[in-house]
Gaussian input, Z-matrix of N, CA and C with variables (Angstrom, degrees):
# hf/3-21g

backbone

0 1
 N
 C     1     B1
 C     2     B2     1     A1
 N     3     B3     2     A2     1     D1
 C     4     B4     3     A3     2     D2
 C     5     B5     4     A4     3     D3
 N     6     B6     5     A5     4     D4
 C     7     B7     6     A6     5     D5
 C     8     B8     7     A7     6     D6
 N     9     B9     8     A8     7     D7
 C    10    B10     9     A9     8     D8
 C    11    B11    10    A10     9     D9
 N    12    B12    11    A11    10    D10
 C    13    B13    12    A12    11    D11
 C    14    B14    13    A13    12    D12
 N    15    B15    14    A14    13    D13
 C    16    B16    15    A15    14    D14
 C    17    B17    16    A16    15    D15
 N    18    B18    17    A17    16    D16
 C    19    B19    18    A18    17    D17
 C    20    B20    19    A19    18    D18
 N    21    B21    20    A20    19    D19
 C    22    B22    21    A21    20    D20
 C    23    B23    22    A22    21    D21
 N    24    B24    23    A23    22    D22
 C    25    B25    24    A24    23    D23
 C    26    B26    25    A25    24    D24
 N    27    B27    26    A26    25    D25
 C    28    B28    27    A27    26    D26
 C    29    B29    28    A28    27    D27
 N    30    B30    29    A29    28    D28
 C    31    B31    30    A30    29    D29
 C    32    B32    31    A31    30    D30
 N    33    B33    32    A32    31    D31
 C    34    B34    33    A33    32    D32
 C    35    B35    34    A34    33    D33
 N    36    B36    35    A35    34    D34
 C    37    B37    36    A36    35    D35
 C    38    B38    37    A37    36    D36
 N    39    B39    38    A38    37    D37
 C    40    B40    39    A39    38    D38
 C    41    B41    40    A40    39    D39
 N    42    B42    41    A41    40    D40
 C    43    B43    42    A42    41    D41
 C    44    B44    43    A43    42    D42
 N    45    B45    44    A44    43    D43
 C    46    B46    45    A45    44    D44
 C    47    B47    46    A46    45    D45
 N    48    B48    47    A47    46    D46
 C    49    B49    48    A48    47    D47
 C    50    B50    49    A49    48    D48
 N    51    B51    50    A50    49    D49
 C    52    B52    51    A51    50    D50
 C    53    B53    52    A52    51    D51
 N    54    B54    53    A53    52    D52
 C    55    B55    54    A54    53    D53
 C    56    B56    55    A55    54    D54
 N    57    B57    56    A56    55    D55
 C    58    B58    57    A57    56    D56
 C    59    B59    58    A58    57    D57
 N    60    B60    59    A59    58    D58
 C    61    B61    60    A60    59    D59
 C    62    B62    61    A61    60    D60
 N    63    B63    62    A62    61    D61
 C    64    B64    63    A63    62    D62
 C    65    B65    64    A64    63    D63
 N    66    B66    65    A65    64    D64
 C    67    B67    66    A66    65    D65
 C    68    B68    67    A67    66    D66
 N    69    B69    68    A68    67    D67
 C    70    B70    69    A69    68    D68
 C    71    B71    70    A70    69    D69
 N    72    B72    71    A71    70    D70
 C    73    B73    72    A72    71    D71
 C    74    B74    73    A73    72    D72
 N    75    B75    74    A74    73    D73
 C    76    B76    75    A75    74    D74
 C    77    B77    76    A76    75    D75
 N    78    B78    77    A77    76    D76
 C    79    B79    78    A78    77    D77
 C    80    B80    79    A79    78    D78
 N    81    B81    80    A80    79    D79
 C    82    B82    81    A81    80    D80
 C    83    B83    82    A82    81    D81
 N    84    B84    83    A83    82    D82
 C    85    B85    84    A84    83    D83
 C    86    B86    85    A85    84    D84
 N    87    B87    86    A86    85    D85
 C    88    B88    87    A87    86    D86
 C    89    B89    88    A88    87    D87
 N    90    B90    89    A89    88    D88
 C    91    B91    90    A90    89    D89
 C    92    B92    91    A91    90    D90
 N    93    B93    92    A92    91    D91
 C    94    B94    93    A93    92    D92
 C    95    B95    94    A94    93    D93
 N    96    B96    95    A95    94    D94
 C    97    B97    96    A96    95    D95
 C    98    B98    97    A97    96    D96
 N    99    B99    98    A98    97    D97
 C   100   B100    99    A99    98    D98
 C   101   B101   100   A100    99    D99
 N   102   B102   101   A101   100   D100
 C   103   B103   102   A102   101   D101
 C   104   B104   103   A103   102   D102
 N   105   B105   104   A104   103   D103
 C   106   B106   105   A105   104   D104
 C   107   B107   106   A106   105   D105
 N   108   B108   107   A107   106   D106
 C   109   B109   108   A108   107   D107
 C   110   B110   109   A109   108   D108
 N   111   B111   110   A110   109   D109
 C   112   B112   111   A111   110   D110
 C   113   B113   112   A112   111   D111
 N   114   B114   113   A113   112   D112
 C   115   B115   114   A114   113   D113
 C   116   B116   115   A115   114   D114
 N   117   B117   116   A116   115   D115
 C   118   B118   117   A117   116   D116
 C   119   B119   118   A118   117   D117
 N   120   B120   119   A119   118   D118
 C   121   B121   120   A120   119   D119
 C   122   B122   121   A121   120   D120
 N   123   B123   122   A122   121   D121
 C   124   B124   123   A123   122   D122
 C   125   B125   124   A124   123   D123
 N   126   B126   125   A125   124   D124
 C   127   B127   126   A126   125   D125
 C   128   B128   127   A127   126   D126
 N   129   B129   128   A128   127   D127
 C   130   B130   129   A129   128   D128
 C   131   B131   130   A130   129   D129
 N   132   B132   131   A131   130   D130
 C   133   B133   132   A132   131   D131
 C   134   B134   133   A133   132   D132
 N   135   B135   134   A134   133   D133
 C   136   B136   135   A135   134   D134
 C   137   B137   136   A136   135   D135
 N   138   B138   137   A137   136   D136
 C   139   B139   138   A138   137   D137
 C   140   B140   139   A139   138   D138
 N   141   B141   140   A140   139   D139
 C   142   B142   141   A141   140   D140
 C   143   B143   142   A142   141   D141
 N   144   B144   143   A143   142   D142
 C   145   B145   144   A144   143   D143
 C   146   B146   145   A145   144   D144
 N   147   B147   146   A146   145   D145
 C   148   B148   147   A147   146   D146
 C   149   B149   148   A148   147   D147
 N   150   B150   149   A149   148   D148
 C   151   B151   150   A150   149   D149
 C   152   B152   151   A151   150   D150
 N   153   B153   152   A152   151   D151
 C   154   B154   153   A153   152   D152
 C   155   B155   154   A154   153   D153
 N   156   B156   155   A155   154   D154
 C   157   B157   156   A156   155   D155
 C   158   B158   157   A157   156   D156
 N   159   B159   158   A158   157   D157
 C   160   B160   159   A159   158   D158
 C   161   B161   160   A160   159   D159
 N   162   B162   161   A161   160   D160
 C   163   B163   162   A162   161   D161
 C   164   B164   163   A163   162   D162
 N   165   B165   164   A164   163   D163
 C   166   B166   165   A165   164   D164
 C   167   B167   166   A166   165   D165
 N   168   B168   167   A167   166   D166
 C   169   B169   168   A168   167   D167
 C   170   B170   169   A169   168   D168
 N   171   B171   170   A170   169   D169
 C   172   B172   171   A171   170   D170
 C   173   B173   172   A172   171   D171
 N   174   B174   173   A173   172   D172
 C   175   B175   174   A174   173   D173
 C   176   B176   175   A175   174   D174
 N   177   B177   176   A176   175   D175
 C   178   B178   177   A177   176   D176
 C   179   B179   178   A178   177   D177
 N   180   B180   179   A179   178   D178
 C   181   B181   180   A180   179   D179
 C   182   B182   181   A181   180   D180
 N   183   B183   182   A182   181   D181
 C   184   B184   183   A183   182   D182
 C   185   B185   184   A184   183   D183
 N   186   B186   185   A185   184   D184
 C   187   B187   186   A186   185   D185
 C   188   B188   187   A187   186   D186
 N   189   B189   188   A188   187   D187
 C   190   B190   189   A189   188   D188
 C   191   B191   190   A190   189   D189
 N   192   B192   191   A191   190   D190
 C   193   B193   192   A192   191   D191
 C   194   B194   193   A193   192   D192
 N   195   B195   194   A194   193   D193
 C   196   B196   195   A195   194   D194
 C   197   B197   196   A196   195   D195
 N   198   B198   197   A197   196   D196
 C   199   B199   198   A198   197   D197
 C   200   B200   199   A199   198   D198
 N   201   B201   200   A200   199   D199
 C   202   B202   201   A201   200   D200
 C   203   B203   202   A202   201   D201
 N   204   B204   203   A203   202   D202
 C   205   B205   204   A204   203   D203
 C   206   B206   205   A205   204   D204
 N   207   B207   206   A206   205   D205
 C   208   B208   207   A207   206   D206
 C   209   B209   208   A208   207   D207
 N   210   B210   209   A209   208   D208
 C   211   B211   210   A210   209   D209
 C   212   B212   211   A211   210   D210
 N   213   B213   212   A212   211   D211
 C   214   B214   213   A213   212   D212
 C   215   B215   214   A214   213   D213
 N   216   B216   215   A215   214   D214
 C   217   B217   216   A216   215   D215
 C   218   B218   217   A217   216   D216
 N   219   B219   218   A218   217   D217
 C   220   B220   219   A219   218   D218
 C   221   B221   220   A220   219   D219
 N   222   B222   221   A221   220   D220
 C   223   B223   222   A222   221   D221
 C   224   B224   223   A223   222   D222
 N   225   B225   224   A224   223   D223
 C   226   B226   225   A225   224   D224
 C   227   B227   226   A226   225   D225
 N   228   B228   227   A227   226   D226
 C   229   B229   228   A228   227   D227
 C   230   B230   229   A229   228   D228
 N   231   B231   230   A230   229   D229
 C   232   B232   231   A231   230   D230
 C   233   B233   232   A232   231   D231
 N   234   B234   233   A233   232   D232
 C   235   B235   234   A234   233   D233
 C   236   B236   235   A235   234   D234
 N   237   B237   236   A236   235   D235
 C   238   B238   237   A237   236   D236
 C   239   B239   238   A238   237   D237
 N   240   B240   239   A239   238   D238
 C   241   B241   240   A240   239   D239
 C   242   B242   241   A241   240   D240

   B1=1.4589
   B2=1.5231
   B3=1.3227
   B4=1.4542
   B5=1.5210
   B6=1.3134
   B7=1.4542
   B8=1.5238
   B9=1.3418
   B10=1.4722
   B11=1.5299
   B12=1.3197
   B13=1.4723
   B14=1.5266
   B15=1.3243
   B16=1.4619
   B17=1.5273
   B18=1.3218
   B19=1.4561
   B20=1.5208
   B21=1.3292
   B22=1.4674
   B23=1.5270
   B24=1.3101
   B25=1.4565
   B26=1.5185
   B27=1.3366
   B28=1.4678
   B29=1.5259
   B30=1.3322
   B31=1.4715
   B32=1.5258
   B33=1.3324
   B34=1.4609
   B35=1.5256
   B36=1.3235
   B37=1.4701
   B38=1.5272
   B39=1.3317
   B40=1.4750
   B41=1.5291
   B42=1.3299
   B43=1.4655
   B44=1.5305
   B45=1.3240
   B46=1.4603
   B47=1.5245
   B48=1.3201
   B49=1.4755
   B50=1.5250
   B51=1.3328
   B52=1.4709
   B53=1.5242
   B54=1.3294
   B55=1.4638
   B56=1.5294
   B57=1.3291
   B58=1.4630
   B59=1.5178
   B60=1.3286
   B61=1.4642
   B62=1.5184
   B63=1.3305
   B64=1.4580
   B65=1.5125
   B66=1.3324
   B67=1.4594
   B68=1.5291
   B69=1.3248
   B70=1.4667
   B71=1.5280
   B72=1.3297
   B73=1.4711
   B74=1.5260
   B75=1.3358
   B76=1.4561
   B77=1.5090
   B78=1.3225
   B79=1.4583
   B80=1.5119
   B81=1.3120
   B82=1.4550
   B83=1.5121
   B84=1.3344
   B85=1.4630
   B86=1.5184
   B87=1.3314
   B88=1.4672
   B89=1.5242
   B90=1.3201
   B91=1.4542
   B92=1.5211
   B93=1.3187
   B94=1.4682
   B95=1.5325
   B96=1.3302
   B97=1.4566
   B98=1.5200
   B99=1.3294
   B100=1.4580
   B101=1.5161
   B102=1.3405
   B103=1.4602
   B104=1.5255
   B105=1.3200
   B106=1.4548
   B107=1.5331
   B108=1.3377
   B109=1.4626
   B110=1.5237
   B111=1.3267
   B112=1.4734
   B113=1.5231
   B114=1.3182
   B115=1.4637
   B116=1.5218
   B117=1.3072
   B118=1.4591
   B119=1.5324
   B120=1.3279
   B121=1.4640
   B122=1.5179
   B123=1.3343
   B124=1.4597
   B125=1.5275
   B126=1.3246
   B127=1.4626
   B128=1.5122
   B129=1.3044
   B130=1.4561
   B131=1.5181
   B132=1.3264
   B133=1.4578
   B134=1.5294
   B135=1.3339
   B136=1.4645
   B137=1.5331
   B138=1.3124
   B139=1.4615
   B140=1.5238
   B141=1.2999
   B142=1.4666
   B143=1.5249
   B144=1.3189
   B145=1.4587
   B146=1.5218
   B147=1.3154
   B148=1.4619
   B149=1.5196
   B150=1.3392
   B151=1.4604
   B152=1.5241
   B153=1.3118
   B154=1.4616
   B155=1.5289
   B156=1.3094
   B157=1.4597
   B158=1.5318
   B159=1.3276
   B160=1.4630
   B161=1.5280
   B162=1.3214
   B163=1.4685
   B164=1.5173
   B165=1.3240
   B166=1.4576
   B167=1.5234
   B168=1.3356
   B169=1.4605
   B170=1.5251
   B171=1.3303
   B172=1.4662
   B173=1.5273
   B174=1.3282
   B175=1.4682
   B176=1.5222
   B177=1.3259
   B178=1.4655
   B179=1.5304
   B180=1.3280
   B181=1.4680
   B182=1.5231
   B183=1.3270
   B184=1.4617
   B185=1.5348
   B186=1.3290
   B187=1.4645
   B188=1.5271
   B189=1.3152
   B190=1.4582
   B191=1.5191
   B192=1.3255
   B193=1.4613
   B194=1.5195
   B195=1.3239
   B196=1.4657
   B197=1.5318
   B198=1.3304
   B199=1.4630
   B200=1.5293
   B201=1.3411
   B202=1.4734
   B203=1.5339
   B204=1.3323
   B205=1.4640
   B206=1.5176
   B207=1.3290
   B208=1.4640
   B209=1.5301
   B210=1.3069
   B211=1.4677
   B212=1.5263
   B213=1.3424
   B214=1.4646
   B215=1.5223
   B216=1.3360
   B217=1.4673
   B218=1.5224
   B219=1.3257
   B220=1.4549
   B221=1.5288
   B222=1.3348
   B223=1.4599
   B224=1.5245
   B225=1.3433
   B226=1.4709
   B227=1.5182
   B228=1.3139
   B229=1.4661
   B230=1.5211
   B231=1.3131
   B232=1.4742
   B233=1.5288
   B234=1.3308
   B235=1.4624
   B236=1.5192
   B237=1.3178
   B238=1.4811
   B239=1.5204
   B240=1.3218
   B241=1.4662
   B242=1.4905
   A1=108.77
   A2=115.24
   A3=120.67
   A4=111.27
   A5=115.86
   A6=122.45
   A7=109.74
   A8=118.57
   A9=119.75
   A10=110.59
   A11=116.70
   A12=121.35
   A13=113.16
   A14=117.80
   A15=120.52
   A16=111.93
   A17=116.78
   A18=122.17
   A19=110.35
   A20=116.25
   A21=120.11
   A22=109.02
   A23=116.24
   A24=121.18
   A25=111.12
   A26=116.88
   A27=121.07
   A28=111.18
   A29=117.07
   A30=120.44
   A31=110.78
   A32=116.71
   A33=120.67
   A34=110.28
   A35=117.35
   A36=121.02
   A37=109.98
   A38=117.20
   A39=120.97
   A40=110.85
   A41=117.17
   A42=121.04
   A43=111.04
   A44=117.25
   A45=120.70
   A46=112.55
   A47=117.55
   A48=120.05
   A49=110.49
   A50=117.85
   A51=121.83
   A52=111.33
   A53=117.08
   A54=121.72
   A55=111.74
   A56=117.00
   A57=120.52
   A58=114.91
   A59=118.02
   A60=119.58
   A61=109.78
   A62=115.51
   A63=122.33
   A64=108.14
   A65=115.82
   A66=120.74
   A67=108.24
   A68=116.88
   A69=119.28
   A70=110.47
   A71=117.75
   A72=121.27
   A73=109.85
   A74=114.18
   A75=120.12
   A76=108.54
   A77=115.87
   A78=121.75
   A79=107.32
   A80=117.27
   A81=120.73
   A82=110.38
   A83=116.38
   A84=119.94
   A85=112.38
   A86=117.69
   A87=120.77
   A88=110.14
   A89=115.48
   A90=122.81
   A91=108.15
   A92=116.59
   A93=121.98
   A94=108.73
   A95=116.46
   A96=122.50
   A97=109.93
   A98=115.84
   A99=121.81
   A100=109.22
   A101=116.09
   A102=121.62
   A103=107.78
   A104=115.64
   A105=121.94
   A106=110.70
   A107=116.97
   A108=120.53
   A109=109.81
   A110=115.68
   A111=123.31
   A112=111.37
   A113=116.61
   A114=121.81
   A115=110.29
   A116=115.52
   A117=120.12
   A118=110.69
   A119=115.99
   A120=121.30
   A121=108.36
   A122=116.18
   A123=122.46
   A124=109.76
   A125=114.93
   A126=122.32
   A127=109.28
   A128=116.75
   A129=121.79
   A130=107.18
   A131=115.77
   A132=122.32
   A133=108.56
   A134=118.76
   A135=119.27
   A136=109.71
   A137=117.00
   A138=121.43
   A139=109.76
   A140=116.23
   A141=122.55
   A142=109.59
   A143=115.84
   A144=120.63
   A145=108.96
   A146=119.27
   A147=128.23
   A148=110.86
   A149=116.13
   A150=121.40
   A151=108.75
   A152=116.87
   A153=120.03
   A154=108.55
   A155=116.52
   A156=122.50
   A157=110.84
   A158=117.73
   A159=120.52
   A160=111.29
   A161=117.11
   A162=121.29
   A163=109.88
   A164=117.13
   A165=121.63
   A166=110.74
   A167=117.49
   A168=121.29
   A169=111.73
   A170=116.97
   A171=121.13
   A172=110.93
   A173=116.95
   A174=121.35
   A175=109.97
   A176=116.89
   A177=120.79
   A178=111.53
   A179=117.29
   A180=120.64
   A181=109.94
   A182=117.13
   A183=122.04
   A184=110.69
   A185=116.87
   A186=121.20
   A187=110.39
   A188=116.95
   A189=121.52
   A190=112.19
   A191=116.48
   A192=120.34
   A193=111.36
   A194=116.72
   A195=120.30
   A196=111.38
   A197=116.64
   A198=120.98
   A199=113.20
   A200=116.84
   A201=122.65
   A202=111.25
   A203=114.47
   A204=122.29
   A205=109.31
   A206=115.91
   A207=119.35
   A208=108.49
   A209=115.49
   A210=120.52
   A211=111.01
   A212=117.57
   A213=120.83
   A214=112.12
   A215=117.19
   A216=119.96
   A217=110.61
   A218=116.45
   A219=121.12
   A220=111.43
   A221=116.79
   A222=119.93
   A223=111.19
   A224=117.07
   A225=119.98
   A226=111.57
   A227=117.59
   A228=120.57
   A229=111.45
   A230=116.64
   A231=120.38
   A232=113.09
   A233=117.60
   A234=119.33
   A235=114.59
   A236=118.06
   A237=120.70
   A238=108.34
   A239=115.95
   A240=119.64
   A241=111.51
   D1=143.08
   D2=-179.41
   D3=-79.57
   D4=147.77
   D5=178.12
   D6=-72.12
   D7=130.05
   D8=178.14
   D9=-64.53
   D10=134.10
   D11=-176.84
   D12=-94.97
   D13=-16.57
   D14=-174.52
   D15=-115.93
   D16=29.26
   D17=-174.88
   D18=-82.95
   D19=129.84
   D20=176.26
   D21=-91.08
   D22=165.25
   D23=177.08
   D24=-60.39
   D25=-40.14
   D26=179.62
   D27=-64.98
   D28=-39.37
   D29=178.11
   D30=-64.43
   D31=-38.68
   D32=178.63
   D33=-66.16
   D34=-40.89
   D35=177.65
   D36=-58.91
   D37=-44.07
   D38=178.92
   D39=-62.55
   D40=-42.13
   D41=-179.65
   D42=-66.27
   D43=-35.93
   D44=-176.98
   D45=-72.15
   D46=-14.67
   D47=175.42
   D48=-62.54
   D49=-25.66
   D50=176.99
   D51=-63.15
   D52=-25.94
   D53=-179.71
   D54=-98.40
   D55=9.34
   D56=176.73
   D57=90.46
   D58=7.77
   D59=178.44
   D60=-76.70
   D61=140.27
   D62=176.43
   D63=-130.16
   D64=148.44
   D65=178.43
   D66=-70.90
   D67=122.21
   D68=177.15
   D69=-93.89
   D70=-35.99
   D71=171.56
   D72=-171.78
   D73=170.43
   D74=178.53
   D75=-134.78
   D76=133.87
   D77=175.76
   D78=-123.75
   D79=111.77
   D80=-178.14
   D81=61.76
   D82=-123.96
   D83=-177.87
   D84=-99.90
   D85=19.78
   D86=179.75
   D87=-119.01
   D88=128.28
   D89=-177.22
   D90=-105.98
   D91=127.16
   D92=179.84
   D93=-98.94
   D94=124.72
   D95=179.63
   D96=-115.56
   D97=149.84
   D98=178.17
   D99=-138.35
   D100=142.76
   D101=171.93
   D102=-130.36
   D103=151.76
   D104=176.04
   D105=-106.68
   D106=-3.13
   D107=-178.01
   D108=-72.86
   D109=131.34
   D110=-178.53
   D111=56.33
   D112=37.98
   D113=-178.27
   D114=95.78
   D115=157.76
   D116=-178.02
   D117=-70.32
   D118=137.66
   D119=179.44
   D120=-145.59
   D121=135.58
   D122=-179.66
   D123=-116.90
   D124=144.95
   D125=175.92
   D126=-134.70
   D127=149.86
   D128=170.83
   D129=-119.42
   D130=121.85
   D131=-177.57
   D132=-113.67
   D133=125.67
   D134=174.50
   D135=-72.29
   D136=137.31
   D137=-179.48
   D138=-87.18
   D139=54.20
   D140=-178.97
   D141=-98.25
   D142=158.10
   D143=177.96
   D144=-136.24
   D145=111.13
   D146=-6.52
   D147=-84.98
   D148=167.27
   D149=173.09
   D150=-72.13
   D151=143.80
   D152=174.88
   D153=-67.69
   D154=146.14
   D155=-176.28
   D156=-59.62
   D157=-43.23
   D158=-179.97
   D159=-65.22
   D160=-38.17
   D161=177.54
   D162=-64.17
   D163=-46.11
   D164=179.00
   D165=-61.90
   D166=-42.98
   D167=177.83
   D168=-59.65
   D169=-43.11
   D170=-179.66
   D171=-64.56
   D172=-41.70
   D173=178.86
   D174=-63.91
   D175=-46.85
   D176=-178.93
   D177=-65.32
   D178=-35.78
   D179=177.50
   D180=-64.11
   D181=-42.32
   D182=178.71
   D183=-62.19
   D184=-44.45
   D185=179.08
   D186=-65.91
   D187=-43.91
   D188=178.81
   D189=-59.45
   D190=-40.50
   D191=177.78
   D192=-64.77
   D193=-39.95
   D194=-179.63
   D195=-65.78
   D196=-45.76
   D197=-176.77
   D198=-90.71
   D199=-0.28
   D200=-178.32
   D201=56.03
   D202=48.72
   D203=178.52
   D204=-116.37
   D205=147.53
   D206=172.82
   D207=-74.72
   D208=165.56
   D209=-179.77
   D210=-58.42
   D211=-44.78
   D212=-179.23
   D213=-66.49
   D214=-40.11
   D215=177.63
   D216=-61.74
   D217=-42.59
   D218=179.79
   D219=-65.63
   D220=-45.80
   D221=179.36
   D222=-61.41
   D223=-39.03
   D224=178.28
   D225=-64.79
   D226=-39.49
   D227=179.31
   D228=-67.19
   D229=-39.31
   D230=-174.03
   D231=-82.95
   D232=-39.36
   D233=-167.96
   D234=-120.87
   D235=7.01
   D236=177.70
   D237=-66.46
   D238=137.00
   D239=-176.49
   D240=-97.17

């Protein structure tokens, strides 16, 4: 699956709720998310529109490592329609 190019930080936060992430707090334009699934994991997502491709790739790589998912498996879980 192709990486979305027009994804905002808020859209990514909504998609990550499927994996059990919840907003723990926000400071300025950065949103802190936490999940307890498969151990505690924290993420910081910039609330930018759109997210830069490299930033999105780094976030997805971090999530994939935590859940032991490949990039395609993760993209299918988050953005499959």
